[in-house]
N, C-alpha and C positions, 0 to 999 in steps of 0.2 A: 271566699276563704277557702285556703287550700289547708285542710289538716291532716294531708298525706306526705308529709314531707320531711327529712332528717332536721334533726335539733341542731343549727349551727354551733351550740354549746360554747358561746362568747362568756368570758367570764369577768372578773371584777376588772382584771386589766383593759380590757376594749371598754369598759362603762367609763373609768377613769380618763381612759385615752379620749373617747368621744368628748367630755367635758373640757378637759384639759386643753384640747385642739381646739376647741371654739372660743375658750378664753383667751389664748395666744393671739387667734385671729381678730377677736374683738379690740384687746388691748393693742395690736399695731396698727388697726384702724383706727381708733379713737385717737393715739398717737401723731397719727399720719393727719388727719383732720385736724387735730390743735395745731400742728405744725405749719399747715397752710393755711387756714383760716382763722385762726384763734389769735389773741393779744401776745405782747410781749410777756403780761405776765402771767401768761398759760402755760409758758415753756417748761417750766418743771413739770407740771403735768405730762406733759407730751415724753418727757425722759423717762417719767415713771413707766409709762406705757411700753417704751423701747426695752427698758429695763426689765421688764416682765415678760415680753412675749418670747425672747431668746431661749432663757432658761425653761419655759414651760414647752417651747418646742422640742428642746433636748429631753426632757421628761417623756413626751409623748413618744420619740423613737425609741427610746428605753422599753418603754411600756408596749408599743408594737414588736419589737422584737423578743421579749418576754411571752408573750402571747403567741408566737408562733414556733415557741420551742427551741429552734437551732438560728441562732444569728446569721447564719450562712444564706440561710433562705430570704432574709431582707437584702440582703448584699445580692443574691442572685435576681431580685426585683428590677435590679438597677444595672448590672455588667452582667457580659458573658462570660462566666467563669474560665471557660476553655482558652479564650483570648486572653484575658488578663494572664493566665498562666503562660502563654506563648509569648507574650511580651517581656513578661518577668524573665523568661528564660534568655530573651534577647538583652538583657540587661536594664532594663527599665525599673527606675528612671533615672539611672545615672549614666548608663554609657550607650544607650540605644533602646530599641523597642517603641519608640513614639508614634511612630507610623502605624504599628498594628495597634497601639492603645486608643487611638483614634477610633477604632472598629467595635471599641468593646462597650460602649454604652447600649443599653437594651432597653428599649421603648415600644411596648407593645399597646397599640390604642385602643385597641379591642378588650384590654385586659382592665377592669377597674383596680384592679390591685396594684398592676402596674402604673396606672395613672396617679393613683393615690400617692402611692412610694416617691414619685419624683417628685408630684408637688409638695410634698412634706419636705423633701430635700431641697426644692427651690425657696420655701418658705423659710427653710432653717437658713441658708446662705442668706437671704435678704433681711431677715430679722437680725442675723448676728453680725452684719454690716452696721446696720442702724442702731445695734445695742453697742457697737464701740464707739459709734459717732455720739452716743449719748454720754459718754462716761468723762470726758472732760469738756467742759462748756466751753465754747470760743475756741477749741484747739484746732489743729489741722484735721483732725478725724472727723470733728463736727462739721468742718467748712465742705469737706469731702463728701461726706456720708448723709447730711442733713440740709445741706445748703446747695445751691448749682444746680446745673442741668442734671448730674450724674446723680446727684442726690434726690431730686424730684422723681427720677425717672426710677430710682430705686424703691422710693416708697411708693410709688403707685403701682410698680410690679409685686411688691411684699402683700400690699393689699389686695390685690387681684389672686395670687396664689393662698393668700392665708383666708380669702374668704372663700375661696373653692375650696379649700380643707376642710373649713366648717362646713359647708353644704354638701361636699362630697359624701360625706358620711351618710347624711340623709338619704341623698339620692343612691348611693350603694344600697341602702335598706329597701327602698322602693323598688330597686331593679331585682329583688330576689323574689322567690315564690312562697316566702314565709307568710303565715297569716298575719294580718294586721298590717305588716310593715308594705307588702303589694298591694294593699287596698287602700293607699292614698298616695296623693304625689306631693302632699303639705308637711311631710316631714322635713326635707330640705329648707323650705324658708322658714320654718319652725326652729331648726338648729340654727340658722343665721340671725334671727331676732334675738335669740338665746344668747348667742355668742356676743351680740351687742350689749345686751343688758347685764349681764354677767360681767362681761368687762367693766364696763362703767362703774358697776357695784364695787369689784373689788378694787378698783382706782380709789373711788371715794373713801373706802375703809382704809386703806393705805396711807392717803393723802391727808387723813384728818390727823396722822400723828408728825405730817409736816408742814403745813399750813395751819393758818387761824381758820376757824368755821365761819367767819364772816368773810373770808377771801373771796373776791368776785368770781375768780376763777373755779373755785369750788363751786360755788352756788350756779355757775353755767353748766358744770357737769354734772350737778343734781339735776338742774332743768332738761339736759339732754335725757337723763335716765327716764323722765315722764314720756318722751316720745318713743323712746326704745320700749318701754312697758307696753305702751299701747299699742305698737306694732305686736309685739309678742302676744297681746291679748287675742288680738285680733286671729294672728295665726293658730293659737290653741282653740280657739274655738271654730273656726273654719276646718282644722284637722278632724276635730271630734263630729263635726256635719258631714267632711266627706266620706267618713265610714258607712253613712247610709244604714241600711238595715243592720250592720255589724255593729252599730254604736251601742245597742242593748247589752251583747255577750260582752262588749270590752267594758263597759261602765260596772258589769256585773263581778268582774273578776281583780284580783287584788292590785295589779298593774294599772289598772282603769281607775278605780277609788284613788289611787296612790296620785295618779297624774290629776285629779281634779282637785284633790284636797291639799297635795303638796306642793302642785306647780300654778293650778290656776288660781287657787284661793290663797294660799301662803306665800308663794313665790310671786304672784302677780298684782291680783286685787288689792291685797293688804298693802305692801308697799305702794302702790298707785294711791291709795286712800291716804296713806301716810304724808306723800308727796306733795298731794292736793288738798290736805288739811281736812280731810273727810270726817271729822268726829273723832278724831285720835290726835289733836295738837297738843296733847298733853305731853306727850313723849318729847324728850329734851334733845335728841340727836337724830339725825338721818341713818345713822351707824345701823339701827337696829333694822331699818327697811333695808338697806345693802345687805346686810347679811342674810336675812329673807329671800332676796333674790337670787343670791349665789346658793341656797340650799335648794331652791324650787327650780333652777337651773339644771343641778346635779340629780334631783328627783326625776326631773322629765325625761332627761336619758335614759337613768335606770328604768322609769316605767317603760318606755317605748320598746328598750333591747328586752324588756323581760313579758312584752305580750306572746313573742313567737313561743319561746318556751312553754309558758303558761298555757296555752291553747292547744299545743302539740302534747303536753303531759295529760289532758284531760281527754284528748281526739274528739270525735263527733260529738260528744256528750255534751261539751260545751257549747255546741248549738243547740240544744235540746230546748224546746220552747220558745224559740226566737225566729223560727222560719215561718216564711209567709204561709205555707200551708196551716202550720198550728193556729196561727192567728185566725185563718177562715174558718177552722173546725172549730175553735172557741166560739166565735160569734154563729156558727150554726149552718155555714157554708158546705158547698160539697168537695172542699180540697182545693189543690193549686190552681187547676182549671174551672173557670166560674161556669163554663157552658157544658162540664160533663155529667150534670146531672138532669136528665131528661124529664119532660113534665110527667109522662107516664110510662109504664112499661108494654112497649109495641110487641104485638104478638110475631112469631117466626114466621118470616116469608116462605111461602110453599112455591115460588118460583124456581128457585134453586134446586128444590127436591124433585120437581115434574121433569127439568131437562137433565139431571143426572141420570145415568144408564143403571 
C-alpha cells in the first residue's frame, strides 16, 4: 500500500459519473438481452432499458466535462485541435477540408483517458441509435436499429463498449499507484456486476408503474436480479479477501465500514433475502429491495473512491498496528525476520583483531 502519492482529488462529479456510467451499461445490456432472448411480452422492458441508457450516457459526458473544468479538454482527447482548425479554415464541412479532417481523430492506445473518452463516445452513439429505435414501436427506426443484421450488430457493439465503460472505471483505479485501488484487481469485476444489478433494480422500479406486479416479464426480471446479486456478492467478498494484509486497515476506516454495511449488507444481502423470501416475506413489494440495490451500488462506488483520499489523509499512521512486525511483536516474536533473534549472545571473534595491523 503506497501512502506517499498525491491525492487524485476526485469529487462528487466522478462518483456520480461512475455510478451512472455503470447504470447505463447495465440497462443497455439488459435491453439487448431481452431483445435477443426474451419473449414478445418482454419488449416493453427492452424499450425501457434503451430509453434509460442514452440519457444516462449524456449525463455522464456532462459530468466528465464538468470534472475536467474546461470542456475543451474532453474535446482534445478525441480530436487534434490544430488539424480541426486547419480543416475549418479550408471550409469544412461545407466547401472543403474533408481530406484534412480525416486525420483529426486522436486515439492514444497507451492513454487510459483517451481510451475511456472514445469508449464513452462510441457507447453514446450506439445507445443513441437504439434509443431512436425504441421511440416508435414497429416503426421504420425500430426495424432499422432493433431488428435485422444492422440492429443486432449495433446492439452487440453497444453491449461491448457499454460494459467496457463500466469495467474501465474499475480498471483505471487498479492501474494507479493509489492505496487500496492498486492492491486489488477485483474492482473492475465488482463494478461490472454492480452495473447489472443496479440496472435491473432501476428497471424494476420504473416498470412497476407501467405493468402489473403479476406480469410474467416483470417476474422474470426479478429472477434475473437474484443471479446478478449473487454474482455481486461473490465479487464483494473476493475483493475484500484480495486485499490480504490490508483488509484490517480497510475495514477500520469509514469507507470500509460503509462498504460492508451499505453495500454488502443493505445493498446485496438484504435484497437477496427478500428475493429468496428468507424470513422477510411480510413486505408487500419488491420495490423496497430494488431501492436498496440502487443505494448499495452508489455507496459501493463512493466507498471505493474514498479509500485512497482517506488513507492519504492519515498517512503511514493509518497502517499503525496492522503490519506483520506489529503482529509478531505482540506475540513475543523477534520482529519481521523470525530468524533475527540468536539463541545466545556470541562472543566477539578475535580472528579479525589478530590479522589487522
